[in-house]
SENUTI-265969 format. One record per residue (C-alpha): residue in one letter; x, y, z. Coordinates in Angstrom, 2 decimals. Example, Ala and Ser with C-alpha at 12.3 -4.5 7.8 and 13.67 -1.06 7.14 Angstrom:
ATOM/A/12.30/-4.50/7.80
ATOM/S/13.67/-1.06/7.14
//
This chain:
ATOM/M/-13.70/-12.27/11.46
ATOM/R/-15.74/-12.99/14.60
ATOM/T/-18.56/-10.64/15.56
ATOM/F/-19.82/-10.53/19.22
ATOM/T/-22.73/-9.33/21.03
ATOM/G/-23.29/-8.30/24.58
ATOM/W/-20.35/-8.27/27.05
ATOM/K/-17.94/-9.86/24.65
ATOM/K/-18.51/-7.11/22.19
ATOM/A/-17.90/-4.49/24.88
ATOM/A/-14.91/-6.15/26.25
ATOM/T/-13.09/-6.52/22.84
ATOM/G/-14.09/-2.87/22.01
ATOM/I/-12.66/-1.56/25.23
ATOM/W/-9.44/-3.60/24.72
ATOM/L/-8.90/-2.27/21.22
ATOM/T/-9.67/1.25/22.24
ATOM/V/-7.18/1.14/25.01
ATOM/V/-4.36/0.49/22.41
ATOM/S/-5.59/3.46/20.32
ATOM/I/-5.59/5.68/23.40
ATOM/F/-2.03/4.44/24.40
ATOM/A/-0.73/5.56/20.91
ATOM/L/-2.30/8.94/21.32
ATOM/Y/-0.99/9.27/24.81
ATOM/T/2.60/8.49/24.00
ATOM/A/2.59/10.73/20.87
ATOM/T/1.45/13.61/23.11
ATOM/F/3.63/12.91/26.25
ATOM/G/6.63/11.26/24.66
ATOM/I/7.53/7.76/23.38
ATOM/M/8.57/5.07/25.77
ATOM/Q/11.62/3.00/25.74
ATOM/P/11.51/0.52/22.65
ATOM/R/10.64/-2.61/24.65
ATOM/M/8.11/-0.85/26.55
ATOM/Q/6.40/0.81/23.60
ATOM/R/6.47/-2.17/21.30
ATOM/G/5.59/-4.52/24.11
ATOM/V/2.45/-2.74/25.03
ATOM/H/1.61/-2.55/21.23
ATOM/L/1.86/-6.34/20.84
ATOM/L/0.53/-7.19/24.28
ATOM/F/-2.91/-5.70/23.12
ATOM/L/-2.82/-6.65/19.50
ATOM/L/-1.44/-10.21/19.26
ATOM/P/-4.06/-11.81/21.64
ATOM/M/-6.80/-10.22/19.60
ATOM/A/-5.67/-12.33/16.46
ATOM/F/-7.01/-15.45/18.32
ATOM/I/-10.00/-13.69/19.83
ATOM/L/-11.25/-12.00/16.50
ATOM/F/-9.88/-14.33/13.87
ATOM/P/-11.11/-17.92/13.77
ATOM/A/-8.52/-20.68/12.90
ATOM/N/-10.56/-21.86/9.93
ATOM/K/-14.07/-21.44/8.37
ATOM/K/-15.42/-24.26/10.48
ATOM/N/-14.67/-22.46/13.68
ATOM/P/-17.54/-20.53/15.45
ATOM/S/-17.84/-16.89/14.42
ATOM/D/-19.90/-15.66/17.33
ATOM/R/-17.95/-17.13/20.33
ATOM/I/-14.49/-17.79/21.44
ATOM/P/-13.46/-21.54/21.59
ATOM/L/-11.43/-22.57/24.58
ATOM/Y/-8.17/-23.25/22.75
ATOM/D/-8.38/-19.71/21.20
ATOM/G/-8.96/-18.27/24.71
ATOM/V/-5.94/-20.23/25.92
ATOM/L/-3.75/-18.94/23.00
ATOM/A/-4.71/-15.31/23.58
ATOM/F/-4.05/-15.76/27.24
ATOM/L/-0.44/-17.28/26.51
ATOM/A/0.24/-14.33/24.04
ATOM/L/0.29/-11.94/27.01
ATOM/F/3.31/-13.41/28.62
ATOM/P/6.21/-12.74/26.14
ATOM/P/5.81/-9.06/25.93
ATOM/L/4.88/-8.74/29.64
ATOM/Y/8.29/-10.36/30.48
ATOM/L/10.08/-7.97/28.30
ATOM/M/8.30/-4.87/29.71
ATOM/F/8.78/-6.02/33.44
ATOM/S/12.51/-6.99/32.66
ATOM/N/13.28/-4.00/30.54
ATOM/D/15.96/-2.53/32.85
ATOM/A/17.84/-5.81/33.36
ATOM/L/17.66/-6.59/29.54
ATOM/A/19.08/-3.14/28.73
ATOM/M/22.26/-4.03/30.65
ATOM/R/22.84/-7.45/29.24
ATOM/F/25.39/-8.15/26.45
ATOM/E/23.74/-9.50/23.23
ATOM/F/24.79/-12.77/22.04
ATOM/V/27.26/-12.97/25.00
ATOM/D/25.03/-13.38/28.22
ATOM/P/23.21/-16.62/28.00
ATOM/L/19.40/-16.88/27.86
ATOM/T/17.64/-18.32/30.89
ATOM/T/15.25/-21.28/30.44
ATOM/L/12.31/-18.99/30.94
ATOM/E/13.55/-16.55/28.14
ATOM/M/14.05/-19.51/25.89
ATOM/A/10.43/-20.79/26.57
ATOM/L/8.83/-17.35/26.23
ATOM/G/10.76/-16.54/23.06
ATOM/L/9.85/-19.87/21.35
ATOM/L/6.19/-19.36/22.45
ATOM/N/6.25/-15.79/20.97
ATOM/I/7.54/-16.95/17.61
ATOM/L/4.94/-19.75/17.26
ATOM/L/2.04/-17.66/18.50
ATOM/L/3.03/-14.84/16.01
ATOM/L/3.25/-17.19/13.09
ATOM/E/-0.33/-18.41/13.82
ATOM/G/-1.49/-14.90/14.37
ATOM/I/-0.12/-13.80/11.12
ATOM/R/-1.72/-16.90/9.39
ATOM/R/-5.06/-15.76/10.73
ATOM/A/-5.17/-12.02/10.72
ATOM/V/-2.67/-11.25/7.87
ATOM/V/-2.46/-14.04/5.14
ATOM/P/-1.25/-17.55/5.18
ATOM/A/1.30/-16.81/2.52
ATOM/M/3.28/-14.69/4.92
ATOM/S/3.49/-17.31/7.55
ATOM/I/4.62/-19.65/4.82
ATOM/L/7.23/-17.18/3.81
ATOM/I/8.63/-16.74/7.24
ATOM/G/8.63/-20.41/7.75
ATOM/G/10.75/-20.77/4.47
ATOM/F/13.32/-18.49/5.92
ATOM/F/13.43/-20.60/9.07
ATOM/L/14.02/-23.62/6.85
ATOM/Y/16.97/-21.61/5.28
ATOM/L/18.64/-21.34/8.71
ATOM/Y/18.41/-25.06/8.94
ATOM/A/19.69/-25.76/5.40
ATOM/A/22.34/-23.03/5.21
ATOM/P/25.26/-24.84/6.98
ATOM/H/24.80/-27.48/4.10
ATOM/L/24.70/-24.91/1.31
ATOM/S/27.70/-23.55/-0.59
ATOM/G/28.82/-20.24/-1.97
ATOM/V/26.97/-16.99/-0.89
ATOM/F/24.18/-18.98/0.69
ATOM/Y/26.37/-20.62/3.26
ATOM/C/25.79/-19.63/6.94
ATOM/K/27.29/-21.32/10.04
ATOM/P/24.97/-23.36/12.21
ATOM/L/22.72/-21.20/14.36
ATOM/P/22.09/-22.51/17.91
ATOM/L/18.50/-22.41/19.04
ATOM/A/19.33/-19.96/21.84
ATOM/E/20.98/-17.60/19.42
ATOM/F/18.04/-17.85/16.98
ATOM/I/15.52/-17.03/19.76
ATOM/E/17.60/-14.15/21.00
ATOM/M/17.77/-12.80/17.54
ATOM/E/13.96/-12.94/17.13
ATOM/Y/12.74/-12.13/20.68
ATOM/M/15.22/-10.28/22.65
ATOM/L/16.67/-7.61/20.28
ATOM/T/15.26/-4.12/19.52
ATOM/D/16.93/-3.36/16.28
ATOM/S/15.35/-6.28/14.46
ATOM/G/13.12/-9.29/15.21
ATOM/I/9.64/-9.31/16.69
ATOM/Y/10.37/-6.17/18.77
ATOM/G/12.56/-4.46/16.34
ATOM/S/12.40/-1.09/14.68
ATOM/I/9.79/-2.13/12.09
ATOM/T/7.30/-2.93/15.02
ATOM/G/8.49/0.38/16.53
ATOM/I/7.19/2.17/13.46
ATOM/S/3.80/0.31/13.65
ATOM/A/3.46/1.33/17.31
ATOM/T/4.06/4.94/16.72
ATOM/F/3.73/6.58/13.34
ATOM/V/1.49/3.99/11.76
ATOM/A/-0.81/3.64/14.79
ATOM/L/-1.39/7.46/14.62
ATOM/F/-2.29/7.42/10.97
ATOM/V/-4.61/4.52/11.44
ATOM/I/-6.48/6.48/14.28
ATOM/F/-6.46/9.54/11.73
ATOM/G/-8.00/7.31/9.09
ATOM/S/-10.66/5.97/11.26
ATOM/I/-11.61/9.33/12.52
ATOM/M/-11.81/10.65/8.94
ATOM/E/-14.07/7.71/8.07
ATOM/G/-16.33/8.77/10.86
ATOM/T/-16.52/12.28/9.37
ATOM/Q/-17.66/10.56/6.09
ATOM/T/-14.59/11.94/4.24
ATOM/G/-14.52/8.70/2.17
ATOM/K/-18.05/9.29/0.99
ATOM/F/-16.92/12.97/0.07
ATOM/F/-14.14/11.50/-2.01
ATOM/T/-16.57/9.20/-3.84
ATOM/D/-19.11/12.08/-4.38
ATOM/L/-16.21/14.40/-5.72
ATOM/A/-14.94/11.73/-8.12
ATOM/C/-18.46/11.24/-9.45
ATOM/R/-18.72/15.00/-10.27
ATOM/L/-15.18/15.09/-11.80
ATOM/A/-15.55/11.95/-14.06
ATOM/G/-18.93/10.35/-13.62
ATOM/K/-20.53/11.64/-16.75
ATOM/S/-17.61/10.99/-19.11
ATOM/R/-17.27/7.82/-21.11
ATOM/G/-16.73/4.93/-18.72
ATOM/G/-17.60/7.21/-15.94
ATOM/P/-18.10/4.67/-12.94
ATOM/A/-14.65/3.18/-13.79
ATOM/K/-13.06/6.45/-13.59
ATOM/V/-14.89/7.23/-10.43
ATOM/A/-13.36/4.14/-8.91
ATOM/V/-9.92/5.15/-10.02
ATOM/V/-10.30/8.77/-8.71
ATOM/S/-12.09/7.86/-5.34
ATOM/S/-9.52/5.07/-4.73
ATOM/A/-6.60/7.37/-5.21
ATOM/F/-8.09/9.77/-2.57
ATOM/F/-9.24/7.26/-0.21
ATOM/G/-6.59/4.76/-0.57
ATOM/S/-3.67/7.00/0.73
ATOM/I/-5.64/7.22/4.07
ATOM/S/-6.76/3.74/4.40
ATOM/G/-3.30/2.03/3.75
ATOM/V/-4.79/-1.42/3.04
ATOM/A/-5.86/-2.14/-0.41
ATOM/A/-8.52/-4.73/0.52
ATOM/A/-10.11/-2.32/2.89
ATOM/N/-10.05/0.20/0.17
ATOM/V/-11.73/-2.11/-2.22
ATOM/Y/-14.69/-2.72/0.09
ATOM/A/-14.96/1.09/1.19
ATOM/T/-15.28/2.40/-2.36
ATOM/G/-16.07/-0.67/-4.42
ATOM/T/-19.40/-1.26/-2.96
ATOM/F/-20.66/1.77/-4.90
ATOM/T/-18.43/1.87/-8.01
ATOM/I/-18.51/-1.95/-8.94
ATOM/P/-22.29/-2.34/-9.04
ATOM/M/-22.54/0.98/-10.98
ATOM/M/-19.96/-0.31/-13.52
ATOM/K/-21.98/-3.52/-14.00
ATOM/R/-25.12/-1.70/-14.49
ATOM/L/-23.70/0.37/-17.36
ATOM/G/-22.36/-2.66/-19.10
ATOM/Y/-18.85/-3.48/-17.89
ATOM/R/-18.00/-7.14/-17.48
ATOM/P/-18.07/-8.16/-13.82
ATOM/Q/-14.46/-9.24/-13.72
ATOM/F/-13.24/-6.09/-15.33
ATOM/A/-15.31/-4.01/-12.78
ATOM/G/-13.62/-5.87/-9.87
ATOM/A/-10.31/-5.56/-11.50
ATOM/V/-10.44/-1.73/-11.97
ATOM/E/-11.40/-1.28/-8.30
ATOM/A/-8.53/-3.65/-7.21
ATOM/V/-5.87/-1.85/-9.32
ATOM/A/-7.09/1.58/-8.29
ATOM/S/-7.29/0.86/-4.52
ATOM/S/-3.80/-0.81/-4.54
ATOM/G/-2.22/2.25/-5.96
ATOM/G/-3.64/4.44/-3.19
ATOM/Q/-0.82/3.15/-0.96
ATOM/Y/1.72/5.08/-3.24
ATOM/M/-0.43/8.21/-3.12
ATOM/P/0.89/11.13/-0.98
ATOM/P/0.44/12.64/1.54
ATOM/I/0.03/9.45/3.78
ATOM/M/0.93/6.52/1.49
ATOM/G/-0.43/3.94/3.84
ATOM/A/2.28/2.91/6.21
ATOM/G/5.05/2.57/3.62
ATOM/A/6.50/6.07/3.80
ATOM/F/7.05/5.95/7.58
ATOM/V/8.89/2.64/7.18
ATOM/M/10.87/3.92/4.36
ATOM/S/11.90/6.91/6.27
ATOM/E/13.01/4.87/9.11
ATOM/I/15.08/2.60/7.08
ATOM/T/16.66/5.28/4.94
ATOM/N/16.80/8.21/7.35
ATOM/I/15.43/10.42/4.55
ATOM/P/12.67/12.93/5.85
ATOM/Y/9.22/11.79/5.55
ATOM/L/8.23/14.93/3.43
ATOM/D/10.97/14.31/0.91
ATOM/I/9.67/10.72/0.28
ATOM/C/6.06/12.09/-0.21
ATOM/L/7.20/14.65/-2.70
ATOM/A/9.33/12.29/-4.55
ATOM/A/6.39/9.82/-4.87
ATOM/A/3.85/12.38/-6.12
ATOM/L/4.49/12.38/-9.80
ATOM/P/4.99/8.71/-10.11
ATOM/A/1.55/8.27/-8.19
ATOM/L/-0.21/10.64/-10.62
ATOM/A/1.48/8.77/-13.63
ATOM/Y/0.06/5.61/-12.33
ATOM/Y/-3.43/6.84/-12.12
ATOM/A/-3.17/8.66/-15.33
ATOM/S/-2.37/5.38/-17.02
ATOM/L/-5.38/3.63/-15.42
ATOM/V/-7.71/6.59/-16.55
ATOM/I/-6.44/6.45/-20.11
ATOM/R/-6.66/2.70/-20.13
ATOM/V/-10.24/2.74/-18.83
ATOM/H/-11.22/5.56/-21.38
ATOM/F/-10.10/3.49/-24.31
ATOM/I/-11.91/0.26/-23.14
ATOM/A/-15.04/2.35/-22.57
ATOM/V/-14.87/3.99/-26.07
ATOM/K/-14.08/0.62/-27.57
ATOM/D/-17.01/-1.23/-25.96
ATOM/N/-19.30/1.87/-26.44
ATOM/L/-20.08/2.34/-22.71
ATOM/T/-21.69/5.44/-21.60
ATOM/G/-21.18/7.63/-18.46
ATOM/M/-23.37/7.98/-15.32
ATOM/K/-26.69/9.93/-15.65
ATOM/E/-27.55/12.73/-13.39
ATOM/E/-29.83/10.67/-11.38
ATOM/D/-27.04/8.38/-10.62
ATOM/M/-25.01/11.08/-9.07
ATOM/M/-24.90/10.69/-5.21
ATOM/V/-25.26/14.39/-4.43
ATOM/P/-25.31/17.68/-6.22
ATOM/L/-22.45/19.80/-6.71
ATOM/S/-23.55/22.61/-4.29
ATOM/V/-23.30/19.92/-1.38
ATOM/I/-19.83/18.79/-2.65
ATOM/I/-18.66/22.38/-2.32
ATOM/R/-20.36/22.82/1.00
ATOM/D/-18.61/19.69/2.35
ATOM/A/-15.12/20.70/1.06
ATOM/Y/-14.25/21.58/4.70
ATOM/L/-13.70/17.84/5.17
ATOM/L/-10.29/18.30/3.49
ATOM/I/-9.13/20.71/6.20
ATOM/P/-7.27/17.90/8.26
ATOM/L/-5.34/16.84/5.10
ATOM/V/-4.58/20.31/4.06
ATOM/G/-3.43/20.95/7.73
ATOM/L/-1.26/17.90/7.80
ATOM/V/0.60/18.82/4.52
ATOM/F/1.10/22.44/5.78
ATOM/M/2.52/21.51/9.02
ATOM/L/4.89/18.99/7.29
ATOM/V/5.92/21.65/4.87
ATOM/V/6.68/24.24/7.50
ATOM/G/8.84/21.78/9.32
ATOM/Y/6.77/20.33/12.10
ATOM/S/7.45/16.73/13.06
ATOM/V/5.43/13.83/11.74
ATOM/F/4.07/13.16/15.31
ATOM/M/3.00/16.79/15.83
ATOM/S/1.43/17.02/12.32
ATOM/A/-0.49/13.74/12.70
ATOM/M/-1.83/14.87/16.12
ATOM/A/-2.85/18.31/14.69
ATOM/A/-4.68/16.39/11.90
ATOM/I/-6.49/14.10/14.37
ATOM/A/-7.50/17.15/16.38
ATOM/L/-8.68/18.96/13.25
ATOM/S/-10.81/15.87/12.20
ATOM/F/-12.39/15.73/15.55
ATOM/V/-13.29/19.37/15.62
ATOM/I/-14.83/19.42/12.19
ATOM/S/-16.88/16.29/12.90
ATOM/F/-19.12/18.65/14.99
ATOM/F/-19.89/20.71/11.83
ATOM/K/-22.73/18.18/11.01
ATOM/K/-24.92/16.49/13.61
ATOM/K/-24.67/13.07/12.04
ATOM/T/-20.81/13.13/12.10
ATOM/A/-20.28/14.68/15.50
ATOM/M/-17.71/12.66/17.46
ATOM/T/-19.99/11.91/20.57
ATOM/P/-18.54/9.66/23.13
ATOM/R/-20.20/6.64/21.47
ATOM/R/-18.89/7.66/17.90
ATOM/L/-15.39/8.43/19.27
ATOM/F/-15.35/5.07/21.02
ATOM/E/-16.28/3.25/17.66
ATOM/A/-13.61/5.19/15.83
ATOM/L/-10.81/4.26/18.32
ATOM/R/-12.18/0.63/18.50
ATOM/S/-12.14/0.35/14.60
ATOM/A/-8.55/1.85/14.65
ATOM/G/-7.47/-0.82/17.19
ATOM/Q/-8.85/-3.32/15.02
ATOM/N/-7.23/-2.15/11.92
ATOM/M/-3.81/-2.10/13.68
ATOM/I/-3.92/-5.85/14.23
ATOM/M/-2.97/-6.76/10.77
ATOM/I/-0.46/-4.01/10.35
ATOM/A/1.27/-4.74/13.72
ATOM/L/1.53/-8.50/13.21
ATOM/A/2.74/-8.10/9.55
ATOM/C/5.51/-5.68/10.58
ATOM/A/6.46/-8.00/13.50
ATOM/G/6.71/-10.84/10.99
ATOM/A/8.65/-8.76/8.50
ATOM/G/10.96/-7.96/11.35
ATOM/M/11.66/-11.65/11.87
ATOM/I/12.73/-11.98/8.24
ATOM/V/14.89/-8.86/8.43
ATOM/A/16.70/-10.37/11.39
ATOM/I/17.42/-13.62/9.50
ATOM/V/18.53/-11.89/6.48
ATOM/T/20.70/-9.37/8.17
ATOM/H/22.34/-11.71/10.79
ATOM/T/23.18/-14.45/8.25
ATOM/G/24.39/-12.07/5.39
ATOM/L/21.77/-13.54/3.07
ATOM/A/20.98/-9.92/1.80
ATOM/L/24.64/-9.49/0.60
ATOM/G/24.75/-12.96/-0.91
ATOM/I/21.49/-12.35/-2.94
ATOM/A/22.91/-8.83/-3.88
ATOM/T/26.09/-10.75/-5.19
ATOM/V/23.92/-13.30/-7.11
ATOM/I/21.77/-10.50/-8.75
ATOM/T/24.91/-8.50/-9.73
ATOM/N/26.52/-11.57/-11.31
ATOM/W/23.31/-12.81/-13.03
ATOM/S/22.82/-9.26/-14.48
ATOM/G/26.47/-9.02/-15.55
ATOM/G/26.75/-5.78/-13.64
ATOM/Q/24.23/-4.10/-15.90
ATOM/L/21.56/-1.94/-14.28
ATOM/L/18.42/-2.91/-16.35
ATOM/P/18.81/-6.69/-15.98
ATOM/A/19.29/-6.29/-12.26
ATOM/M/16.23/-4.07/-11.90
ATOM/M/14.12/-6.65/-13.80
ATOM/L/15.45/-9.42/-11.42
ATOM/I/14.64/-7.30/-8.43
ATOM/M/11.20/-6.46/-9.95
ATOM/V/10.41/-10.22/-10.14
ATOM/T/11.72/-10.77/-6.70
ATOM/S/9.57/-8.03/-5.14
ATOM/I/6.42/-9.39/-6.96
ATOM/I/7.05/-12.84/-5.89
ATOM/L/7.80/-11.94/-2.25
ATOM/G/4.81/-9.64/-2.18
ATOM/M/2.20/-11.98/-3.57
ATOM/G/-0.59/-12.48/-0.85
ATOM/M/1.16/-9.95/1.55
ATOM/P/0.20/-6.44/2.54
ATOM/C/2.56/-4.02/0.58
ATOM/T/4.40/-2.82/3.58
ATOM/P/5.82/-6.05/4.89
ATOM/A/6.35/-7.14/1.32
ATOM/Y/8.29/-3.83/0.80
ATOM/I/10.39/-4.40/3.95
ATOM/V/11.27/-8.03/2.96
ATOM/A/11.96/-6.99/-0.78
ATOM/I/14.12/-4.08/-0.01
ATOM/T/16.12/-6.02/2.64
ATOM/I/17.07/-8.60/-0.05
ATOM/G/17.14/-6.41/-3.20
ATOM/G/18.13/-3.02/-1.78
ATOM/P/21.77/-3.67/-1.47
ATOM/A/22.10/-4.86/-5.04
ATOM/L/20.40/-1.71/-6.38
ATOM/V/22.54/0.60/-4.32
ATOM/S/25.71/-1.27/-5.20
ATOM/L/24.87/-0.70/-8.88
ATOM/G/24.78/3.12/-8.30
ATOM/I/21.04/3.88/-7.97
ATOM/N/20.07/6.65/-5.72
ATOM/L/18.84/5.37/-2.38
ATOM/L/15.49/6.96/-2.42
ATOM/A/14.78/5.82/-6.02
ATOM/A/15.97/2.31/-5.09
ATOM/H/13.38/2.21/-2.24
ATOM/L/10.54/3.67/-4.31
ATOM/F/11.27/1.22/-7.15
ATOM/V/10.90/-1.76/-4.68
ATOM/F/7.86/-0.16/-2.86
ATOM/Y/6.10/0.36/-6.26
ATOM/F/6.48/-3.30/-7.32
ATOM/A/5.51/-4.38/-3.84
ATOM/I/2.21/-2.65/-4.58
ATOM/L/1.84/-4.04/-8.00
ATOM/A/2.43/-7.51/-6.51
ATOM/E/-1.02/-7.13/-4.80
ATOM/V/-2.71/-7.29/-8.33
ATOM/T/-0.32/-9.89/-9.83
ATOM/P/-1.82/-13.50/-10.08
ATOM/P/-2.07/-16.11/-8.80
ATOM/V/-2.30/-14.59/-5.27
ATOM/C/-3.89/-11.06/-5.57
ATOM/I/-6.06/-10.46/-2.55
ATOM/P/-7.51/-6.95/-3.65
ATOM/A/-8.53/-8.60/-6.90
ATOM/Y/-10.34/-11.43/-4.99
ATOM/C/-12.05/-8.75/-3.00
ATOM/G/-13.23/-7.03/-6.05
ATOM/A/-14.38/-10.26/-7.58
ATOM/S/-16.45/-11.04/-4.31
ATOM/I/-18.32/-7.76/-4.77
ATOM/A/-18.67/-8.09/-8.64
ATOM/G/-19.83/-11.78/-8.40
ATOM/A/-16.90/-12.72/-10.77
ATOM/K/-14.39/-15.58/-10.76
ATOM/P/-11.34/-14.59/-8.54
ATOM/L/-8.69/-15.89/-10.84
ATOM/Q/-10.15/-14.17/-13.91
ATOM/T/-10.58/-10.83/-12.03
ATOM/G/-6.79/-11.29/-10.91
ATOM/F/-5.67/-11.56/-14.50
ATOM/E/-7.87/-8.72/-15.67
ATOM/A/-6.36/-6.68/-12.87
ATOM/F/-2.83/-7.48/-14.10
ATOM/K/-3.78/-6.57/-17.61
ATOM/M/-5.19/-3.26/-16.36
ATOM/A/-1.90/-2.41/-14.38
ATOM/V/0.52/-3.64/-17.05
ATOM/V/1.00/-0.03/-18.53
ATOM/A/1.94/1.08/-14.96
ATOM/F/4.89/-1.31/-14.73
ATOM/T/7.07/1.06/-16.85
ATOM/I/6.95/3.95/-14.56
ATOM/P/9.50/2.79/-11.96
ATOM/Y/12.06/2.12/-14.54
ATOM/I/11.65/5.76/-15.89
ATOM/F/12.20/7.47/-12.41
ATOM/V/15.16/5.26/-11.70
ATOM/F/16.93/6.33/-14.98
ATOM/N/15.44/9.90/-14.86
ATOM/H/15.13/11.50/-11.39
ATOM/A/13.31/14.45/-12.77
ATOM/L/10.14/12.30/-12.21
ATOM/L/11.16/12.42/-8.58
ATOM/L/11.14/16.20/-8.63
ATOM/K/14.91/16.26/-8.74
ATOM/G/15.13/18.47/-11.93
ATOM/G/14.05/21.79/-13.27
ATOM/V/10.54/22.83/-14.04
ATOM/A/10.96/22.66/-17.83
ATOM/E/12.72/19.26/-17.62
ATOM/T/10.00/17.90/-15.31
ATOM/L/7.16/19.22/-17.48
ATOM/S/8.86/17.70/-20.68
ATOM/L/9.17/14.35/-19.02
ATOM/L/5.46/14.29/-17.84
ATOM/L/4.27/15.12/-21.43
ATOM/V/6.41/12.25/-23.00
ATOM/I/5.22/9.94/-20.34
ATOM/I/1.56/10.69/-21.02
ATOM/I/2.00/10.34/-24.73
ATOM/S/3.80/6.91/-24.25
ATOM/V/1.16/5.80/-22.00
ATOM/V/-1.50/6.74/-24.41
ATOM/F/0.27/4.77/-27.08
ATOM/L/0.89/1.71/-24.76
ATOM/S/-2.72/1.72/-23.67
ATOM/A/-3.94/1.86/-27.25
ATOM/A/-1.70/-1.03/-28.05
ATOM/V/-2.91/-3.18/-25.13
ATOM/T/-6.53/-2.21/-25.61
ATOM/G/-6.61/-2.54/-29.37
ATOM/Y/-8.24/0.82/-29.73
ATOM/F/-7.20/4.47/-30.48
ATOM/I/-9.18/6.53/-32.83
ATOM/R/-10.71/3.38/-34.08
ATOM/H/-10.32/-0.32/-33.57
ATOM/L/-6.69/-1.45/-34.23
ATOM/N/-5.62/-4.50/-36.12
ATOM/L/-2.54/-6.50/-35.19
ATOM/I/-0.12/-4.28/-37.32
ATOM/L/-1.44/-0.94/-35.99
ATOM/R/-1.24/-2.38/-32.40
ATOM/L/2.35/-3.39/-32.93
ATOM/F/3.11/0.06/-34.34
ATOM/M/1.57/1.69/-31.31
ATOM/F/3.71/-0.49/-29.00
ATOM/V/6.93/0.45/-30.93
ATOM/L/5.94/4.17/-30.47
ATOM/A/5.18/3.62/-26.77
ATOM/A/8.49/1.81/-26.32
ATOM/G/10.43/4.56/-28.12
ATOM/G/8.81/7.17/-25.79
ATOM/I/9.66/5.20/-22.68
ATOM/V/13.26/4.88/-23.87
ATOM/L/13.31/8.53/-24.42
ATOM/C/12.00/9.26/-20.99
ATOM/T/15.13/7.37/-19.56
ATOM/Q/17.50/9.73/-21.55
ATOM/R/17.62/12.72/-19.28
ATOM/A/20.00/14.69/-21.44
ATOM/I/17.56/14.41/-24.34
ATOM/V/14.17/14.60/-22.65
ATOM/G/15.30/17.68/-20.83
ATOM/Q/16.03/19.72/-24.01
ATOM/P/13.74/22.64/-24.92
ATOM/I/13.09/21.04/-28.47
ATOM/T/11.89/17.99/-26.65
ATOM/L/9.49/20.03/-24.63
ATOM/A/8.20/21.92/-27.65
ATOM/A/7.64/18.72/-29.68
ATOM/A/5.86/16.97/-26.76
ATOM/A/3.75/20.02/-26.21
ATOM/A/2.82/20.26/-30.05
ATOM/V/1.74/16.64/-30.08
ATOM/T/-0.30/17.19/-26.87
ATOM/V/-2.04/20.34/-28.16
ATOM/A/-2.78/18.63/-31.41
ATOM/F/-4.35/15.62/-29.73
ATOM/L/-6.44/17.62/-27.42
ATOM/L/-7.81/19.83/-30.42
ATOM/W/-8.63/16.59/-32.36
ATOM/W/-10.26/15.18/-29.23
ATOM/A/-12.34/18.41/-28.73
ATOM/M/-13.48/18.23/-32.41
ATOM/A/-14.31/14.57/-32.06
ATOM/L/-16.53/15.32/-29.01
ATOM/K/-18.31/17.98/-31.00
ATOM/R/-18.82/15.82/-33.87
ATOM/E/-20.24/13.16/-31.60
ATOM/K/-22.63/15.56/-29.92
ATOM/R/-23.88/16.84/-33.27
ATOM/Q/-24.44/13.12/-34.44
ATOM/A/-26.39/12.41/-31.21
ATOM/I/-28.52/15.54/-31.66
ATOM/T/-29.21/14.41/-35.29
ATOM/L/-30.22/10.97/-34.30
ATOM/G/-32.44/12.34/-31.60
ATOM/T/-34.19/14.58/-34.12
//
């Protein structure tokens, strides 16, 4: 990304601040018509892709080349035309009234500029994916079966991508980016200004820092807290990893393992309520399921995800005889953390307002206001005009990637829906799986991971659910479970080699090889791959069952995760040979299968047995810790 000084820095800062102020204004006084709201959003953000992001590494990083200035200037015209022609365009008949020459030229220009903007500001892989769908439109008339589509004239293609408001560049997905997501990006920026991210890291240090493998557990816990707010895994890696990764390396963790832990933990934050990055808002828009219901359903799977990471990290720490953090390594004393707990007020207020029935807009605006107010509790965090300007500028900058990614996903959705490709792929999945649910879920898992490689999880989820969602629903899966299933694997795609951006970010901090770190991250997350299958077969994990049933399921999941982590790590109470690892794997597989049988796992006898195993293990663990402490004292004497 380019960094400017002088008038260029001020000009770009003002430009990005204006788009943040626009989002706050419309949230307060009412959202504009679709073309106006989304037009303003991309009017400010698409040109910034050419101003702030160089075309390649050889381009200057401190000035704007002439051709980038020209591209940024040209990017203003397509949204401006839609905004000034809004009334006339609202009266036209879609796919009936012909496009003018000007509309054809502006539409084609918008498509090409957006592809280049995505290549620069998001990832090249997404531009390539969109280009692949464009090639499908060209090849579809020559294909047979479910992949056949009649030839699509250029005018119809441009209208589909540029002129519509239900899909395409200015479709409903971009509308979510311009409204809900923009507000929570601003909320996250202001919370960063109040040093809430540092508070989460300090809290995680106190909760888990002194235990075995403390720094790795700190990375998991702090990323769970911070990742929900940041919404971007790579940003989360840099925000928390700059502290946790060097600490892990100092205490003996391999560099690639340190980077991998941070990458997996940061990616999972996008599944963590109450904010869940941008995914929950998109899911709510697509499914018409209330945002709060989505957050509640995602809560236990998210906790299970992080529990699997903590258990896996613990086994590795004990196996490699790694210690925890020392008192002098702790960033702040416990008294300071307790004093700074007021920083959680905005999050508590957000959840409270959602629970009592306020809209997402009202709740988000209240949370932003609370963050602004509590910033004045400390002089160094007070939102002075300069700090407020910086927070709004940072929010505008963070919106660039999200807005362009959502617009690009909208282009893919337009192609998939208008050509009937989604139904065709659903038919193929159903036929290949023989109408059986488990093989179909595995096919969609692979599809979600492949489509999500190298892409942010929100556009990856949009593309994958558009393609795989109809197949899941046709096989009888609950709508919310189907969407959470795809969203979960869109997140795991970010730590699946060969293209796993968060792992590469972690590798850059750790000084490790990127691909090795990517494979290490995949091994770290492999235990978590079982969780979506469980909640599809057993909705109690989505809080759709009784208390006893849900508690029984959670205990069985934790026991299964312990056995599976032991099998993958090669350590449980002691180092495991191949036979014992296979035995642990069989026990874990049996527990996972049991979790999917709702009629069995919900029985009181299952709850009693799971509770007995859990209590026995905790008692053994407490005795082992006492024995360890006595041995340490004896050695010290």
